[in-house]
C-alpha positions, 0 to 999 in steps of 0.5 A: 825403252824408258831411259835406256842409255843413260850414262852420267845424267841424273834425276830422271823420271821417264814413264812410258814406251820409249820415253826420253830413250835417248837421254845420256847426260843432262839432269832433271827431266820428267816425262810421262807418255809413249815416245815423249822426249825421244830424241833428247840427248843431253838436256835438262828440267824438261817436263813432259806429259803426254803422247809424242809430247816433246818428241824432238826437242833437244833443248831445256828447261821446256814444259809439254802438257798433252797429246802432241804438245811441242812435237817439234821436227823430226831434224831435233828441236833446239829450243829452250824455255817454252810452255805448251798446254794443250793438244798439239800445241807448239806442234812444229817447234825447231829453235823458237825459245821463249813462247807460251802457248796454252789451249788446243793447237795454239801457236801449232805452226810456230818454227823459229818465232819467239816471246809469243804468248797465245791463250785460246783454241787455235791462237796464232795457229799460222805463225811461223817466224812471228815474234813478240805477239800476245793473242788471247782468245779463240782463233786470235792472230790465227792467219798472221804468219810472220808479223810481230808485236801485235796484241789480240784480245778477244775471240778472232782478234786479228783474225787475218787472212790467209798467207798475210802478215801484220805488226804493231797492231792492238785489238781488243774486242770480239772480232777486232781488226779481223780483216787486217791483212798487212796494215800496222799501227792500228789500235781497235777497240770494242766488238767488230772494231 
């Protein structure tokens, strides 16, 4: 049942089977969806909308909109200050903070990486521990696993290679720096640059 064990928490709204079913304390959470924010116990100021949105999140100040958005890890995901909008965006999150993921499966594999902004279908899909990246466009920075401080703007910009990581690159344009593997300190502007 939704909010079935609340003790001292105030100003919660939970709609859906098992929505916030473990919440005891904390304040100002709103969630709509089956199994949304199910394991949160003392969180505050979270918003969830969609099936299993924020399911295992135990941190505060998060927004999860979309089926599977910010699902988290079954061992608990103590993560805060994230925004995930889109099916399965920030799906694997555990302790990552201050990320913005907008689009289907954006930042999908991110567990501990923080301060990333990804906009577009599967942007930064494989990034697990990457920090301080900006990816705008479908599949931008898709295969970069742990690289930091990249800016990729455009369809498949800095797409990369499976299992590889690169840092400190800037690319703007369709498939710019598309094949980068471990290179760094590169700047590319223009289509296929």
